[in-house]
C-alpha positions, 0 to 999 in steps of 0.5 A: 973867389971860391972854387965852389958855391954852397947851394944848400945846407941841412942840419939834421938834429937827432938822426940816429942819436947824432947830428949831421950837416949835409951841404950841397955845392957846385964845384967845376960845373958838377954838383956834389953833396958832403955829409959831415958829423956836426960835432967834429965836421968828420966827413961821413960820405960824399957824393957826386950827382950826374945824369940823375944818378949819385956816385961816390965823389972823389974830392981833393982834401983841399975842396973838402977843407974849404967846404968844411971851413965854411960849414963850421962858420955858418953853424 
C-alpha cells in the first residue's frame, strides 16, 4: 500500500518551450503538488496546501522518488 495517493496529473506541453508534469497528491492527510520537468523528471517546485494557502513543501526524497516513479510509468 502506498503512503500517498495521486489525485490529479496535468501534462503541460509547451509552457515556455519546456514540457512539465504537475502531480497533485495526498500524503499523511495533507495535500501536495509537485511539478517535474517532463524530459528528465527533475523537480521544479513542490507545494503543500493548507487553509487555502500554498506553502513550499518539505517532502522526503523517498516520497519524491515514489511519486516520480509513478509519474514515469503513467507518461
